[in-house]
N, C-alpha and C positions, 0 to 999 in steps of 0.2 A: 496953635501947638507950640510948646516950649522949644526954643531953638537948640537946647542941649539935649532934648529927648532923643533917645535912640530909636531908629527905625530900620526895618529890613523890607525892601520892595523888590519883587522879582517878576520876571516874565518868562514864559516858556513858549517856544515855537517848535512845532512838530513838522518834520519833512517826511511825508508818507512814502516818497520815492526811495529814500535812502534808509528809512527807519531810524533816523537820528533826531535828537532834540537839541535845541540850543537854549541854554538857561542863562539869563542875565540876572545878577544879584547886585543891588545897590544898598550898601550899609551906610548909615549916617548917624551922627550924634556922639554922645560922650562914650559909648561902648566901643567905638572904633579907635584903635590905638596902633601906633607903630609896632610892627613885629607880631601882630595878632595872628593866630593860627586858626584856620577853618578846616574842619574835617568832614568826611562823609562816612556815615555809619556803615558797617558791613554786616549788621545783624538787624533783622526785623522781627518784632514780637510775633509769635505764631508760626514763623518760618523754621526756626530751630536749625538754621544752617548759616554758615559764614560764606558770603559771596564776594569774590574779588572784583567788585564793580569798578574800582579805580583803574583797572587795566583798560577800561573802555572810555576813559576820559581823554580828550584831545584838545589842543589849543587852549589851555587854561591860562588866563592872564589876570593880573591884578593891577589896578591903576589907582594911585593915591592922588588926592586933590588937596 
């Protein structure tokens, strides 16, 4: 793999007792830049409704390497 190629790797852990999920996302490569902005869509095709899912996000962190 080219060392400058961009990649996105993620993992999802589901806690059935609390009905919460933990998502880890690791971005690497040339697409990763200082000041980049990640967003979560609030519309899903076929749903035709806007949902405020961002209100349910907790402990969001970003770590630069």
